[in-house]
N, C-alpha and C positions, 0 to 999 in steps of 0.2 A: 707538268711532270718532267722530271729529269730522265733523259734516255742514256743508258750506259750498258755496254756489253749486250745489246739486243733486247733490253728490258726497260720498261718504264718504272721509275722509283719515286716514292715520296721522299721528302727531305729526311724524315725520321728514319725510314728504312735504310737508306743508303749510308747515313751517318752512323748507323749501328755497326757497320762493317769497317769504318775507317777512322783514323784519328784526326786527319786534316784533309780538306777537300783537295789540296795540292797533290795528294796521292794519285788522283785520277784526272784532275784538270786544274788549270790555273795560269797565271801570268807572272813571270819572274824577270825583274829588271837586271841588266848587266851592262858592262862597258867593254867594248872590243879593245884588244890590247896588242894587236900585231900589225906591222906594216902601215900602209896608208889608212887603214881603218882605225888606228889607235885613237882612243878617246871618244869614239862614236857611241852614244847611248843606244841601247837596244832593249826590247822587251820580248821575251820568248813566250809564246802562247800555246798551250795544249788544251784543246777543247774536250778531250776525252771521247770524241766521236770519230777519231782517226785523222783529224786535221791538226797540224802543227804549223805555226807561222811566226815570223819575226817582224815586229814593228820597230822602226828606227826613229825615235824622237830626235836623234842626232842628225837625221837627214830628212827633215820636213814631214815627219810622221808617215813616211812611205813604208812599204812592206817589201822586205828582202826575200828570204826564203819562204816557201810554202810547200809542205809535203802532205800527201794523203796516203795513209797506211804505208809510209816509207817511200812512196813514189813522188818524184819532183813534179810540181805543177809549173814552176817558174823557170825563167832563164836568167843566168848570171853571166855578164860579159867578162872579158878578160881583165877589165879594170879591177874587178872585185869591189867590195864596199870601200868607199874612200871618205875621208873626213872632208867637211866643207872647206877646210884650209887649203885643199888642193884644187878648188874650183877655179876654172879659167873661163871667163865670160865671153871674150870677143869671138865673133864668127861661130865656127862649129866646135870650138874647144870645150864646150859643155860635154861633148862625147868622151873627154878624158876622165870624167867622173861619172859617166852613165853606166852604173852597174846593172841597170834595168830592174832586176828583181820582179816580184809579182806586180808591184805598182810603183811607178814613178809619176809624181805629180808635176804637171807643166802649168805655169802661170806665175803670179795671179794676173798681172796686167799684160803679160806677154807669153805666147806660146806659138811655135812655128819655126820656120826657117829663119836664119839671120836676116835682118831687115834694117832699114833706115826710115824712120817715121817722124816727121815734124821736128827734125833736128836731133833726134835721139837714135843712137846706134844700139840695136837690139840683138843680143846673142841668142843662139838656138834655145828655144823652149823655156826661157825665163830663169829666175833665180830661186824659186821657192823650194825646189828639191834639195838645194844646197844650203838650207837654213836650219839651224838648230831650234828645237821647240822649247818653249818655256811653259810654266804652269802645268807641268806634267802631273797627271793623276792616274793611278791604277786603282781600280775599285773592284773587289771581288766579294760578292755577298749573295745570300739567298733572298729571292723574292717569291714567297710562297714555296712551292716545290721546284722552282727553277733556280739553278745556280748561275748567276749572271757575272760576266767578266767584261769590264770596260777599261779602255786605255784612252786618255784624252790629253791633248796638248795644243798649244797655240803657236803658230809661226807668223812672222811679220815680213812684209815687203814694204819697207819704209825708206824714204830719202828726205833728208833735211830740206825743208822748203819745197818738197815734192809730194809724191803719193804717200798715203798712210793707210795701208791695207793690212788686214789680219785675216788669218784662216784658223779657225778652231775646229779641230778634227776629233771626233769620237768614234772609236772602233769597238763594236759590241759583239760578243758571242756568248754562247751558253753551253753548259755541260751537255754533251751529246750532239751538238750541232756539227754539221759538215760544211759550215760556212760562217760568214760574218756580215754585219751591217756596218757600213761606213756612212757617217753623218758629218757633213761639213757645213760650217757657218762662216761665210765670208762677209767681212764688214769693211766699209769705207769710212774710216774714222777721220778723214780729212774733210775739206770744205769745197772741193771741186770734184766733178764727175771723173771717174777713172775707167779705162778699158777693163773689161772682164773677160779674160781669155784663158779659160780653164780647159785643160785636156787631161783626162784620167788615163794615163798610158799603162794599161794592163799588158803584161808581157808573159807569154806562155812558151815553154820549151819542152824538151825531151824528158821523159817518154810520153807525156801527154800529147806532145806534138810529134807527129811522124807522117809518113806518106799515107797512113790510114786515117788521118784526122780530116775533119771537115767542119766548116762553119755552118751553123743552123740559126736562122733568124727570119723575121718577117721583112725581108729586103724587097722593097718596091722597085728600086732602080739603083744603078751603080755608075759613078762617074770616075774616070781615071784622073789622077793628079796631073799627069804629063804624058809625053809620048812614050817614055820608058814603060809606064804602066800598061800601055796598049799592046806592047810587043808580045809575040808568042802566045796569042789567045789570052792576054792578061785578064781582061774583064770576064771572059767565059770561065776561066780557071781560078778566079779570085777566091772562091769558097773552098778550094782544095789546096793541098800542099804536096810538093815533091820530096824526094830524098835530098840530102844536102848537095848543093851545087857549088862548084868552084867559080869564084869571081862573079857571083850573082849580084846584080844591081837591084837595090830595093825597089819594090813596086808599092805605090800608095793609092788606095781607093777610098772614095767617099760614098757611103751607103745611105740611102734614104730608107728609114725603117718605119713600118706601120706601127700604130699604137692602138690601144683600146679606148673606150669612151672616157677613161680617166687619165689618158695620155701615158699609160704604162707601156713600156716596150722592153725588149731584151735581145741579147745575142748569146749564142752558145758555141763552144768548141767541143767536139766529141770525137773520141777515138774508140772504136769498137773492140780493139785488141791492142793493149799496150805492151804486148810481148809475152805475157803469161796466160793469155786467153781471157783476161778480164777487161771489161770496158771501163773507161774513165773519161769524164768530161767536166766542163765548167759552164755555169750559167750566170750571166751578169744581167741583173734587172735594174732599171732606172726609169725616170720620168722624163719624157721629151719636153715638157715645159721647162724643166730645169736644165736638161742637157739635150738640146735639139739636134745636135750634129753628131755624126759618127764616122770615124776614120779607121781604116784597116791598114796596118803597116806589115807588109809581107816580106820576110827576109830569110829565105832558106839557104843562106850561104854557109859553106863549110866553116865551122868554128863560130858562126854567128847565127845559129839555127833557131829562129824565134819568130813569133807572130805577135803583133800588137793589136789589141782590140780596144778602141779608144773613144768612149763617149765624151762629149765636150760641149762647151758653149759656142765653139768656133771650129772651123777646119784649119789646119796648119799651113795657110798660104801667105802669111805675113800680115802685119798690122796695117801697113800702108795700103796694101791691095784691098783688104777688108774695108778700110775707111773709104777708099775710092768707090767701092761697090755699094756703100751704104749698109754694109752688113756687120759693122763693128759694134758689139754690145757694150754698154756702159753700166757701171754701178754708181748711182747718184750719191752726192755728198750725204754722209751720216745715214746711209742706207745699208741694208744687209741682204744677203742672198743665201739660200740654203740648198743643199744637194744631198740626196740620199741614194746610195747604191747598195744593192744586195748581191753578194757573191755566194754561190752555192756549188759544192762538188756534186757531180752526177756520177753514180756508179752502177747503173743498171740500164739494160736495153729498154725496159719498160718506160723508165723516166725519159729516155732519149726520144722514144716514139711519141710520147705525150707532148714533149716540147716541139717536135716536128708538126704534130697536128695543130698545136696552138699557133705556130708560125703561119701555117696555111690559112687558118681561120682569120687571123689578123690581116693577112694580105688580101683576103676576099671581102673585107668589110667595105 
């Protein structure tokens, strides 16, 4: 059944009130036309359940803005959305086009700090976010009494006489949903194994993120990336957030998350009061067989007030180091790898308490 305006509807009942489903939900393609964003393809999605978000086929099928009942869930950096034509690969220059948004995809064959591995110079977090999608398809149709909205596109990471990797992403939501499902199919179309270094860099900002926010999840243990992460009770305070700080240096933590018997796990960010007395949160669910690693990027700097919650196939310590440790995953020739992530908005204390109980149960398994 379709949920709209607090009521469940059959297809026939709700269509009796409207001329076109776009009146209450849908996906509309557009092309951005200003500044460095000029020419970037976008798809604006309204679920009719209070959630609006923008998918960017022009930027790796990433997700830029996301609003729930008018409140921002995402963080946008000072770069704003930029065209791939402004991408600068060497070193940390990836940051010059890192608009962040709700989701920036890092990969396919590389994610992490700049590195040098087996003769290859690797820039920060790989190329895939700065790649335009092809085979774009927007599908909106009724399935029984559910109105289903899907956006699909394929991006390539290919080098002549080198890797031949593709990522086909489908983002699905439905009328009345407070979230979406992301399904990725990664394929190695070449004839040599390739590193599989995917990180799903979800970025959350104000007003969802504030000093009232906290991370909830089945965290078994936490490792700091470096000495900076240990400073000022870094590990002890890793699940909480301060007010914006001047000159704050990022802290990065690697969390080991418990999972259920089917390898399902989750992480949540919750704020009991976003300023008007209402609660707001995000729940990210995934499978640890697909995404066994989890990174937290904590950055409460003035003007860059953001937290990254990042499931992935690796942690971002560099390909050469992972190779040395024997922890570098590969996708074999002509093989494929699938990832499914569910993202849901949480807007009640009851849901938050239920998530807390589930986290404690998983940790006690």
